[in-house]
Wavefront OBJ file of the C-alpha trace (Angstrom):
o trace
v -26.015 -11.430 17.436
v -27.059 -14.508 15.509
v -25.737 -18.032 15.948
v -23.462 -17.787 12.908
v -21.775 -14.651 14.273
v -21.178 -16.330 17.613
v -19.578 -19.311 15.876
v -17.265 -16.923 14.020
v -16.313 -15.221 17.283
v -17.934 -11.854 16.602
v -18.869 -11.745 20.280
v -15.273 -12.141 21.444
v -13.245 -9.373 23.019
v -11.140 -7.675 20.363
v -10.876 -3.967 19.752
v -13.371 -2.762 17.153
v -12.416 0.842 16.686
v -13.942 3.033 13.995
v -12.622 6.127 15.775
v -9.424 7.848 16.824
v -7.686 7.626 20.175
v -10.703 6.125 21.915
v -13.065 9.028 21.227
v -15.384 9.367 18.268
v -14.312 12.288 16.082
v -17.227 14.566 15.259
v -16.342 15.397 11.682
v -18.956 16.929 9.459
v -21.366 19.734 10.138
v -19.633 20.723 13.384
v -16.491 21.629 11.461
v -18.317 24.056 9.238
v -20.472 25.561 11.960
v -19.989 28.962 13.650
v -18.454 27.036 16.566
v -15.303 26.473 14.525
v -14.877 30.161 13.816
v -15.528 31.023 17.434
v -12.974 28.480 18.650
v -10.183 30.232 16.777
v -10.453 33.229 19.073
v -8.703 31.281 21.821
v -5.457 29.344 21.908
v -5.896 25.898 20.272
v -6.349 22.956 22.609
v -3.438 20.563 23.171
v -2.946 18.204 20.247
v -4.001 14.586 20.609
v -0.426 13.520 19.844
v 0.710 15.206 23.060
v -1.687 13.234 25.244
v -0.189 10.547 27.541
v -0.080 7.111 25.930
v -0.645 8.346 22.386
v 0.822 5.611 20.159
v -1.078 5.000 16.884
v 0.714 1.775 15.803
v -1.142 -0.177 18.509
v -4.593 1.071 17.519
v -6.788 -1.719 16.166
v -9.989 -1.703 14.122
v -10.259 0.567 11.071
v -6.888 2.056 10.159
v -5.262 3.279 6.956
v -7.550 6.088 5.856
v -9.277 5.913 9.201
v -12.396 7.819 10.250
v -11.381 11.403 10.880
v -8.634 11.498 8.261
v -10.595 12.135 5.073
v -14.009 13.670 5.850
v -12.727 17.238 5.932
v -10.915 16.703 2.645
v -14.193 15.566 1.129
v -15.904 18.736 2.422
v -13.193 20.831 0.747
v -13.690 18.840 -2.465
v -17.408 19.528 -2.250
v -16.989 23.292 -1.994
v -16.228 24.266 1.615
v -13.581 27.031 1.651
v -11.147 28.361 4.263
v -9.667 31.212 2.283
v -10.443 34.123 4.645
v -7.976 34.943 7.453
v -10.905 35.625 9.773
v -11.811 31.934 9.592
v -8.567 30.850 11.251
v -6.066 31.711 13.972
v -2.603 33.009 13.058
v -0.121 31.015 15.168
v 2.623 33.526 14.383
v 4.950 30.741 13.232
v 7.224 31.209 10.222
v 9.041 28.208 8.755
v 11.699 27.745 6.141
v 9.640 24.879 4.746
v 6.134 23.530 5.299
v 5.415 20.079 3.889
v 1.781 19.088 3.423
v 1.741 15.302 3.748
v 3.796 13.171 6.123
v 4.196 10.057 3.977
v 7.480 8.699 2.624
v 7.712 11.456 -0.001
v 6.974 14.308 2.411
v 9.386 12.961 5.021
v 12.053 12.480 2.359
v 11.530 16.053 1.142
v 12.045 17.348 4.699
v 15.158 15.179 5.028
v 16.676 16.456 1.759
v 15.793 20.077 2.578
v 17.385 19.839 6.019
v 20.467 18.152 4.590
v 20.887 21.036 2.153
v 20.198 23.869 4.601
v 21.389 22.554 7.961
v 19.934 21.080 11.138
v 18.697 24.472 12.369
v 16.343 24.786 9.406
v 12.756 25.281 10.593
v 10.460 22.686 9.028
v 6.806 21.852 9.686
v 5.164 18.691 8.344
v 1.356 18.667 8.349
v -0.342 15.248 8.204
v -4.079 14.541 8.143
v -3.765 10.998 9.538
v -3.086 10.186 13.181
v 0.348 8.773 12.345
v 3.191 9.667 9.995
v 4.367 7.452 7.140
v 1.375 7.633 4.816
v 0.890 4.184 3.284
v 4.029 3.034 5.104
v 1.898 2.108 8.103
v 2.993 0.139 11.175
v 0.614 -2.323 12.889
v 1.714 -3.450 16.332
v 0.178 -5.883 18.826
v 1.130 -6.702 22.415
v 0.154 -10.298 23.171
v 1.457 -12.928 25.610
v 4.283 -10.618 26.715
v 5.432 -10.303 23.123
v 5.448 -7.544 20.544
v 4.167 -8.647 17.152
v 4.588 -6.295 14.207
v 3.045 -6.230 10.747
v 2.794 -3.822 7.851
v -0.295 -1.834 7.016
v 0.689 -0.639 3.564
v 4.038 -0.214 1.781
v 5.540 -3.688 1.983
v 9.288 -3.755 1.301
v 12.283 -2.163 -0.380
v 11.927 -3.860 -3.740
v 15.034 -4.581 -5.790
v 17.177 -2.008 -3.913
v 20.186 -2.663 -6.147
v 18.327 -0.860 -8.942
v 17.168 2.080 -6.814
v 17.663 5.482 -8.446
v 20.496 7.665 -7.151
v 18.808 9.810 -4.496
v 16.579 7.045 -3.125
v 19.596 4.743 -2.788
v 21.606 7.507 -1.105
v 18.778 8.017 1.390
v 18.483 4.379 2.434
v 22.267 4.132 2.705
v 22.432 7.265 4.839
v 19.696 5.907 7.104
v 21.879 2.872 7.767
v 19.781 0.308 5.874
v 22.288 -2.340 4.853
v 20.650 -4.021 1.885
v 23.483 -6.574 1.844
v 21.826 -8.086 4.924
v 18.557 -8.794 3.085
v 19.148 -12.562 3.225
v 20.420 -12.451 6.792
v 17.305 -10.825 8.222
v 14.904 -12.943 6.115
v 14.978 -16.668 6.923
v 14.132 -18.122 3.517
v 14.466 -21.672 4.801
v 12.130 -21.585 7.819
v 8.808 -22.337 6.159
v 10.187 -24.835 3.605
v 11.923 -26.667 6.457
v 8.497 -27.152 8.052
v 7.051 -28.428 4.777
v 5.024 -25.255 4.165
v 4.368 -23.996 0.648
v 1.873 -21.968 -1.338
v -1.665 -23.108 -2.032
v -4.932 -22.173 -3.693
v -8.271 -21.906 -1.928
v -11.301 -22.625 -4.108
v -14.488 -21.205 -2.580
v -17.862 -22.789 -3.168
v -19.582 -19.580 -4.268
v -17.614 -19.750 -7.552
v -16.120 -23.233 -7.815
v -18.906 -25.283 -6.227
v -16.893 -26.537 -3.262
v -14.679 -25.130 -0.507
v -11.295 -26.743 -1.106
v -7.744 -25.784 -0.106
v -5.041 -27.378 -2.260
v -1.393 -27.115 -1.217
v 1.502 -27.146 -3.655
v 4.014 -29.968 -3.865
v 6.527 -29.939 -1.024
v 10.202 -29.346 -1.674
v 10.146 -27.989 -5.242
v 11.204 -24.368 -5.415
v 12.567 -22.195 -8.194
v 16.030 -20.840 -7.345
v 14.969 -17.250 -7.853
v 11.770 -17.604 -5.865
v 12.911 -19.565 -2.862
v 10.985 -17.326 -0.473
v 7.879 -18.803 -2.089
v 5.848 -15.630 -1.686
v 5.071 -15.004 -5.344
v 1.394 -15.755 -5.215
v -0.060 -18.753 -6.994
v -0.746 -19.466 -9.803
v 2.542 -17.776 -10.732
v 4.024 -20.446 -8.472
v 2.187 -23.273 -10.165
v 5.283 -24.375 -12.084
v 7.801 -22.992 -9.582
v 6.335 -24.494 -6.406
v 4.577 -27.552 -7.773
v 7.108 -28.667 -10.346
v 6.693 -30.267 -13.742
v 3.672 -30.270 -16.036
v 2.729 -33.621 -14.563
v 2.847 -32.120 -11.076
v 0.633 -29.238 -12.213
v -1.848 -31.791 -13.506
v -1.756 -33.686 -10.217
v -2.301 -30.443 -8.339
v -5.321 -29.494 -10.441
v -6.769 -32.992 -10.062
v -7.186 -32.225 -6.355
v -9.185 -29.102 -7.159
v -12.935 -28.797 -7.783
v -12.232 -27.455 -11.289
v -13.944 -29.146 -14.211
v -11.995 -31.335 -16.634
v -12.244 -28.646 -19.333
v -10.829 -25.907 -17.063
v -7.969 -28.170 -15.961
v -7.073 -28.920 -19.570
v -7.140 -25.218 -20.452
v -4.858 -24.310 -17.547
v -2.422 -27.139 -18.277
v -2.358 -26.094 -21.924
v -1.331 -22.566 -20.938
v 1.479 -23.817 -18.712
v 2.731 -26.566 -21.020
v 3.646 -24.198 -23.809
v 2.366 -26.612 -26.431
v 0.284 -23.999 -28.258
v 1.354 -20.786 -29.995
v -1.870 -18.796 -29.833
v -0.478 -16.078 -32.152
v 1.525 -18.155 -34.597
v 0.730 -15.807 -37.477
v 2.572 -12.889 -35.795
v 6.277 -12.126 -35.537
v 7.911 -11.817 -32.117
v 7.783 -8.011 -32.127
v 4.174 -8.059 -33.347
v 3.263 -10.384 -30.485
v 4.827 -8.032 -27.931
v 2.963 -5.038 -29.371
v -0.369 -6.864 -29.398
v 0.023 -8.343 -25.918
v 1.043 -4.969 -24.474
v -2.332 -3.484 -25.412
v -4.517 -6.527 -24.674
v -5.603 -7.366 -21.133
v -4.871 -10.840 -19.849
v -8.599 -11.442 -19.395
v -9.174 -10.591 -23.056
v -6.205 -12.749 -24.029
v -7.887 -15.714 -22.326
v -11.312 -14.930 -23.773
v -10.495 -13.761 -27.292
v -7.184 -15.439 -28.160
v -7.152 -18.641 -26.114
v -10.925 -19.048 -25.933
v -11.113 -20.354 -22.363
v -14.212 -21.032 -20.316
v -15.481 -18.670 -17.619
v -14.205 -21.115 -15.010
v -10.622 -20.621 -16.182
v -11.147 -16.857 -16.248
v -12.370 -17.001 -12.643
v -9.325 -19.053 -11.678
v -6.858 -16.444 -12.962
v -8.882 -13.244 -12.475
v -7.516 -12.147 -9.076
v -3.969 -13.398 -9.557
v -1.500 -11.126 -7.760
v -3.982 -8.288 -7.413
v -2.330 -7.305 -4.128
v 0.824 -6.412 -6.073
v -0.844 -4.762 -9.057
v -3.825 -3.157 -7.315
v -6.345 -4.438 -9.843
v -7.603 -7.604 -11.487
v -6.486 -9.098 -14.777
v -9.065 -7.258 -16.874
v -6.814 -4.204 -16.430
v -3.442 -5.979 -16.710
v -1.707 -5.956 -20.119
v -0.977 -9.547 -21.109
v 2.706 -8.943 -21.737
v 3.220 -7.455 -18.278
v 1.265 -10.250 -16.663
v 3.436 -12.850 -18.380
v 6.539 -11.029 -17.245
v 5.366 -11.617 -13.691
v 4.532 -15.283 -14.177
v 1.132 -15.673 -15.812
v 1.239 -18.600 -18.258
v 1.196 -18.475 -22.032
v 4.610 -16.951 -22.777
v 6.229 -20.345 -23.355
v 3.930 -21.323 -26.204
v 4.188 -17.848 -27.694
v 7.988 -18.128 -27.777
v 8.507 -15.164 -25.429
v 10.553 -16.801 -22.667
v 13.957 -15.803 -24.053
v 12.656 -12.318 -24.796
v 11.510 -11.920 -21.202
v 14.894 -13.128 -19.944
v 16.913 -10.970 -22.339
v 17.092 -7.980 -20.054
v 14.810 -5.907 -22.251
v 12.351 -6.020 -19.369
v 13.285 -5.454 -15.693
v 13.625 -8.466 -13.451
v 15.367 -9.265 -10.178
v 16.024 -11.897 -7.547
v 13.273 -11.603 -4.928
v 15.670 -12.707 -2.221
v 17.443 -9.345 -2.478
v 14.299 -7.411 -1.543
v 14.734 -5.900 1.901
v 11.981 -6.524 4.456
v 11.284 -4.868 7.783
v 8.543 -6.457 9.944
v 6.410 -3.320 9.476
v 7.316 -2.919 5.831
v 8.551 0.516 4.846
v 7.124 2.032 8.020
v 10.616 1.459 9.416
v 11.981 3.646 6.610
v 9.576 6.398 7.697
v 10.568 5.880 11.345
v 14.266 6.118 10.475
v 13.682 9.425 8.685
v 11.630 10.830 11.571
v 14.261 9.774 14.097
v 16.877 11.553 11.964
v 14.763 14.720 11.771
v 13.681 14.669 15.447
v 16.374 12.753 17.385
v 14.597 13.029 20.755
v 11.669 10.949 19.557
v 13.456 7.614 20.086
v 16.796 6.167 21.109
v 19.021 4.088 18.859
v 20.976 4.578 15.664
v 20.630 1.485 13.482
v 18.262 -0.365 11.187
v 18.097 -3.120 13.798
v 17.045 -1.054 16.804
v 14.466 0.931 14.802
v 12.235 -2.156 14.715
v 11.554 -2.162 18.464
v 12.225 1.528 19.188
v 9.420 3.080 21.224
v 8.548 6.444 19.732
v 7.488 9.285 22.031
v 4.902 11.083 19.915
v 4.843 14.079 22.250
v 8.288 14.940 20.824
v 6.889 15.449 17.340
v 5.848 19.055 17.913
v 8.029 20.654 20.563
v 8.633 24.416 20.584
v 12.410 24.106 20.763
v 12.660 21.555 17.970
v 13.488 22.968 14.509
v 11.487 20.160 12.860
v 7.850 19.602 13.834
v 5.244 17.089 12.710
v 1.560 17.901 13.345
v -0.717 14.891 13.061
v -4.514 14.902 12.719
v -4.108 18.186 10.806
v -5.722 18.712 7.408
v -4.480 21.487 5.131
v -7.491 23.420 3.818
v -5.915 26.418 2.077
v -2.431 26.992 0.642
v -1.574 30.200 -1.220
v 1.020 32.927 -1.608
v 0.587 36.157 0.352
v 3.521 37.646 -1.563
v 6.218 36.440 -3.951
v 8.372 35.041 -1.146
v 5.840 33.732 1.383
v 3.211 31.004 1.370
v 0.424 30.875 3.946
v -0.924 27.487 4.958
v -4.235 27.059 6.773
v -4.953 23.723 8.442
v -7.682 22.338 10.681
v -6.848 20.290 13.745
v -9.839 19.060 15.715
v -12.141 22.047 16.091
v -9.474 24.670 15.417
v -8.353 26.269 12.150
v -4.827 27.688 12.251
v -2.479 29.577 9.924
v 1.288 29.416 9.534
v 3.674 30.964 7.014
v 6.594 29.504 5.102
v 9.320 30.617 2.731
v 8.780 27.372 0.837
v 5.991 24.805 0.635
v 5.960 21.273 -0.730
v 2.630 19.604 -1.430
v 3.356 15.925 -0.746
v -0.290 14.889 -0.371
v -2.593 13.172 -2.886
v -2.481 15.301 -6.020
v -6.205 14.992 -6.651
v -6.980 17.136 -3.588
v -4.483 19.917 -4.369
v -6.725 21.914 -6.782
v -9.246 22.360 -3.961
v -6.750 23.749 -1.452
v -4.428 25.677 -3.803
v -6.931 27.961 -5.570
v -4.304 30.186 -7.221
v -2.812 27.452 -9.422
v -3.291 27.806 -13.192
v -6.465 26.191 -14.493
v -4.632 23.718 -16.723
v -2.392 22.577 -13.868
v -5.372 22.122 -11.541
v -7.096 20.013 -14.174
v -4.025 17.771 -14.478
v -3.846 17.355 -10.713
v -7.568 16.705 -10.394
v -7.355 13.836 -12.874
v -4.813 11.898 -10.812
v -6.126 8.412 -10.043
v -5.139 5.686 -7.587
v -6.151 2.076 -7.123
v -8.163 1.259 -3.952
v -6.979 -1.598 -1.759
v -7.111 -3.057 1.759
v -4.144 -4.431 3.688
v -5.269 -6.499 6.694
v -3.283 -7.627 9.764
v -4.701 -10.505 11.810
v -3.154 -11.584 15.123
v -3.324 -15.356 15.552
v -2.735 -17.210 18.801
v -0.792 -19.857 16.828
v -0.330 -21.240 13.315
v -0.751 -24.942 13.982
v -3.486 -25.167 11.352
v -1.096 -23.871 8.687
v 1.515 -26.450 9.633
v -1.047 -29.261 9.550
v -2.315 -28.162 6.124
v 1.212 -27.582 4.781
v 0.747 -23.978 3.632
v 2.285 -20.612 4.406
v 0.349 -18.595 1.826
v -2.639 -18.981 -0.458
v -4.184 -17.466 -3.541
v -7.960 -17.184 -3.077
v -9.416 -16.237 -6.473
v -13.049 -15.713 -5.436
v -12.817 -15.016 -1.700
v -13.218 -11.797 0.275
v -9.414 -11.506 0.500
v -7.588 -12.652 -2.621
v -4.229 -13.297 -0.961
v -3.179 -14.441 2.502
v 0.254 -15.211 3.952
v 1.923 -15.834 7.260
v 4.266 -13.093 8.476
v 7.603 -12.938 6.745
v 10.136 -14.922 8.838
v 12.378 -12.037 9.925
v 15.090 -11.653 12.523
v 16.664 -8.377 13.621
v 18.935 -7.819 16.612
v 15.995 -6.912 18.805
v 13.068 -8.588 17.040
v 12.288 -12.169 16.037
v 9.117 -13.257 14.263
v 7.513 -16.592 15.141
v 9.567 -19.705 14.430
v 7.341 -22.398 15.984
v 3.735 -23.154 14.989
v 2.478 -22.910 18.577
v 3.716 -19.299 18.870
v 1.576 -16.210 18.129
v 2.005 -14.862 14.614
v 0.742 -12.147 12.287
v -1.329 -13.219 9.282
v -1.546 -10.799 6.380
v -4.490 -10.583 3.976
v -5.285 -8.386 0.979
v -8.604 -7.332 -0.474
v -8.747 -5.480 -3.786
v -12.247 -4.223 -4.616
v -12.936 -4.990 -8.265
v -16.021 -4.469 -10.354
v -17.897 -7.321 -11.979
v -18.622 -5.063 -14.930
v -16.455 -4.160 -17.903
v -15.558 -0.600 -16.973
v -12.701 1.790 -17.557
v -10.081 1.698 -14.808
v -11.022 5.067 -13.333
v -14.652 3.996 -13.019
v -13.664 0.717 -11.401
v -11.482 2.565 -8.920
v -14.261 5.057 -8.131
v -16.655 2.220 -7.341
v -13.950 0.534 -5.280
v -13.459 3.682 -3.193
v -17.173 3.850 -2.537
v -17.182 0.221 -1.434
v -14.316 0.723 1.005
v -15.677 3.926 2.518
v -19.128 2.390 2.897
v -17.979 -0.875 4.491
v -17.981 -1.031 8.289
v -15.271 -2.702 10.318
v -17.868 -5.216 11.456
v -18.414 -6.300 7.845
v -14.680 -6.656 7.274
v -14.319 -8.693 10.454
v -17.196 -11.045 9.670
v -15.839 -11.787 6.190
v -12.277 -12.273 7.449
v -13.386 -14.753 10.105
v -15.657 -16.604 7.690
v -12.976 -16.974 5.001
v -10.323 -18.238 7.422
v -12.739 -20.732 8.959
v -13.590 -22.134 5.526
v -9.988 -22.267 4.365
v -8.387 -23.730 7.471
v -11.134 -25.906 8.954
v -9.363 -29.157 8.081
v -6.362 -27.922 10.036
v -8.431 -27.405 13.169
v -8.629 -23.612 12.894
v -11.356 -21.862 14.906
v -11.707 -18.125 14.306
v -13.516 -17.635 17.613
v -10.606 -19.204 19.487
v -7.572 -18.383 17.349
v -8.084 -14.774 16.207
v -6.896 -12.316 18.860
v -6.903 -9.048 16.960
v -7.664 -7.471 13.574
v -6.446 -4.272 11.943
v -8.035 -3.235 8.650
v -5.826 -0.787 6.737
v -8.254 0.754 4.286
v -6.726 2.727 1.408
v -9.438 4.140 -0.903
v -6.611 6.008 -2.655
v -3.948 3.297 -2.821
v -1.375 2.743 -5.555
v -0.483 5.719 -7.758
v -0.799 5.053 -11.498
v -0.563 7.033 -14.712
v -3.685 7.330 -16.825
v -4.273 8.314 -20.417
v -7.775 9.808 -20.532
v -7.850 9.725 -24.326
v -7.252 5.978 -24.650
v -8.587 5.146 -21.155
v -5.382 3.182 -20.609
v -3.324 2.961 -17.455
v 0.421 3.457 -17.602
v 1.009 0.016 -16.148
v 4.745 0.496 -16.411
v 7.124 2.926 -18.061
v 7.614 0.782 -21.151
v 3.942 1.503 -21.821
v 4.145 5.166 -20.839
v 7.118 5.908 -23.086
v 4.808 5.656 -26.084
v 2.441 8.283 -24.683
v 2.688 11.872 -25.917
v 4.111 14.120 -23.204
v 0.862 16.066 -22.981
v -0.939 12.856 -21.969
v 1.347 12.345 -18.978
v -0.732 14.570 -16.750
v 1.494 14.040 -13.722
v 4.252 15.992 -15.516
v 2.136 19.114 -15.981
v 0.582 18.631 -12.552
v 3.899 18.681 -10.686
v 5.298 21.915 -12.196
v 6.523 24.262 -9.454
v 4.334 27.329 -8.890
v 6.146 30.187 -7.173
v 7.318 28.947 -3.768
v 5.083 25.841 -3.975
v 6.531 22.566 -5.277
v 4.941 19.135 -5.619
v 6.130 15.724 -4.413
v 4.369 12.395 -3.641
v 4.422 9.227 -5.750
v 1.593 10.797 -7.791
v 4.231 13.121 -9.268
v 5.863 10.081 -10.876
v 2.698 8.052 -11.597
v 4.315 5.192 -9.700
v 3.372 3.401 -6.491
v 6.973 2.541 -5.590
v 8.660 3.927 -2.480
v 11.751 4.897 -4.470
v 9.543 7.016 -6.735
v 8.106 8.809 -3.699
v 11.621 9.500 -2.404
v 12.897 10.731 -5.762
v 9.931 13.089 -6.105
v 10.614 14.476 -2.646
v 14.166 15.209 -3.756
v 13.064 16.752 -7.064
v 10.651 19.092 -5.277
v 13.333 20.385 -2.911
v 15.731 20.948 -5.805
v 13.131 22.914 -7.745
v 12.642 25.241 -4.798
v 16.389 25.762 -4.340
v 17.008 26.236 -8.059
v 14.353 28.946 -8.183
v 15.978 31.131 -5.518
l 1 2 3 4 5 6 7 8 9 10 11 12 13 14 15 16 17 18 19 20 21 22 23 24 25 26 27 28 29 30 31 32 33 34 35 36 37 38 39 40 41 42 43 44 45 46 47 48 49 50 51 52 53 54 55 56 57 58 59 60 61 62 63 64 65 66 67 68 69 70 71 72 73 74 75 76 77 78 79 80 81 82 83 84 85 86 87 88 89 90 91 92 93 94 95 96 97 98 99 100 101 102 103 104 105 106 107 108 109 110 111 112 113 114 115 116 117 118 119 120 121 122 123 124 125 126 127 128 129 130 131 132 133 134 135 136 137 138 139 140 141 142 143 144 145 146 147 148 149 150 151 152 153 154 155 156 157 158 159 160 161 162 163 164 165 166 167 168 169 170 171 172 173 174 175 176 177 178 179 180 181 182 183 184 185 186 187 188 189 190 191 192 193 194 195 196 197 198 199 200 201 202 203 204 205 206 207 208 209 210 211 212 213 214 215 216 217 218 219 220 221 222 223 224 225 226 227 228 229 230 231 232 233 234 235 236 237 238 239 240 241 242 243 244 245 246 247 248 249 250 251 252 253 254 255 256 257 258 259 260 261 262 263 264 265 266 267 268 269 270 271 272 273 274 275 276 277 278 279 280 281 282 283 284 285 286 287 288 289 290 291 292 293 294 295 296 297 298 299 300 301 302 303 304 305 306 307 308 309 310 311 312 313 314 315 316 317 318 319 320 321 322 323 324 325 326 327 328 329 330 331 332 333 334 335 336 337 338 339 340 341 342 343 344 345 346 347 348 349 350 351 352 353 354 355 356 357 358 359 360 361 362 363 364 365 366 367 368 369 370 371 372 373 374 375 376 377 378 379 380 381 382 383 384 385 386 387 388 389 390 391 392 393 394 395 396 397 398 399 400 401 402 403 404 405 406 407 408 409 410 411 412 413 414 415 416 417 418 419 420 421 422 423 424 425 426 427 428 429 430 431 432 433 434 435 436 437 438 439 440 441 442 443 444 445 446 447 448 449 450 451 452 453 454 455 456 457 458 459 460 461 462 463 464 465 466 467 468 469 470 471 472 473 474 475 476 477 478 479 480 481 482 483 484 485 486 487 488 489 490 491 492 493 494 495 496 497 498 499 500 501 502 503 504 505 506 507 508 509 510 511 512 513 514 515 516 517 518 519 520 521 522 523 524 525 526 527 528 529 530 531 532 533 534 535 536 537 538 539 540 541 542 543 544 545 546 547 548 549 550 551 552 553 554 555 556 557 558 559 560 561 562 563 564 565 566 567 568 569 570 571 572 573 574 575 576 577 578 579 580 581 582 583 584 585 586 587 588 589 590 591 592 593 594 595 596 597 598 599 600 601 602 603 604 605 606 607 608 609 610 611 612 613 614 615 616 617 618 619 620 621 622 623 624 625 626 627 628 629 630 631 632 633 634 635 636 637 638 639 640 641 642 643 644 645 646 647 648 649 650 651 652 653 654 655 656 657 658 659 660 661 662 663 664 665
């Protein structure tokens, strides 16, 4: 270890785990060797989830799509088949429903199916990861006799008042009282300490490492939480045009770049004065914000670099893939000069008060936990949205013989097909054992892109639609800090970092439930959240950018993540006295090579960034519609089925899949 690594604290004692449950998982050639076939002659070994102390939320190191969760799927993609009964062991189990995929959509499908058919209904959920919830991942640390919780993926219940019917019914039935959104989230804590948003300029792009905090005390009424990432906050958190100018004067930006940015915010220029309002909307809906800056505004590269990674953690990609109109709807400047402000406020585009978003400390992992506790009551005590936060789940209860509902973790479905008109056979691999079960109904709630490789009987056209499903890659990082004194000294709670390893960082949301309280004093331990979105430096179609991003994430070791995280925080917070070697006590990297679900038009190479865009597509270009068509006793859920990354979409698709199966009886 070199001197630089020791300064960063790479030699300090934190868990660096690129493996499952403390033991390296030998995935690869061993799974396709004769040993696998031979092992099926005997009863399968006890599942890892039944071992004493098994509790995935406290695992550190590489999480998300962790080692052991995806390698077998890649072998299936590359041609390995498990379509012969002799290659697997028949467990003799017959279920009313088998769900492949234990994320929000799969859990919701099981919930809706049980609600329709009764609590005695036999349901099996098969999940390839070592925990349920899918992207709704829970990160949990035990430190200084305290439990600290953070999210590893799905972040919050966004705008619940506009939730579609079945998704709203589900959260209501689970006891999530969205009316308490402002009671559980202390919107005044950080402002009361003088903390606000900031921007970190890194020397590799802007010539100097410089953190600039926004002006204290100025907050837009609809963004009081202050978590809309800068520069969307530039007007809202800093104030008037003069305040924006004062803010930029503290930055290392050149005079030209500052003038360009101020010009965009001031609204003094109509860059498309020759077009009518409707013509502007049409043009800006098909033009990326990067191209708007380059081709319409004519900015310098420095200004492009400043805006390029704005709010990528929310969108899943940089501004070269964001339609200008949509970007302006979410706060990027330029709309004022174009005369679009009233249009954006007219209700013709969706908007909401961020203070009504409902936050659990672990994000929507608590939604997943509430569903699992409803399906398998013995897994944890309690009956409310408050006690779910600290409820200790007994994972050995997930797959008990006497329980009508079972969840099998670390289990990858490798073959799903009908054996007759009324029965589907599902083959899955768990560890070194391949097993078979049967079901009267099956719902595929996994990534749609893998389904053609494990459901060989599907029609060719449907398999092609499923295979073309794309997702944005992303990384959601949880860092345990001994304290946040440096943040208080520097006056920030969050920062936009346009050219850094992680583009967005923020202190944990200030939340209070009956049995859980996040940090309220700077000398207390706290969770810090960071996002990295891998983007290409080249001008590529979205699907090519996402493919390269997946390769980056799968090829990057935890050690590399850790080194970059420590280095960035040291640079950002050095003037506040931060020392990564002293202050960082744990790191969890939630890697999602297949992150946000999106629609994609392969003819135009355009993403369906939102449904206002998609409505103009011909139905045959909406591949998720032809991909999700029920086939016999097999139906399809997952957010892929709606080309939307939202939790409510995942829930609605779980409901739709169950209804299709019942309607076909």
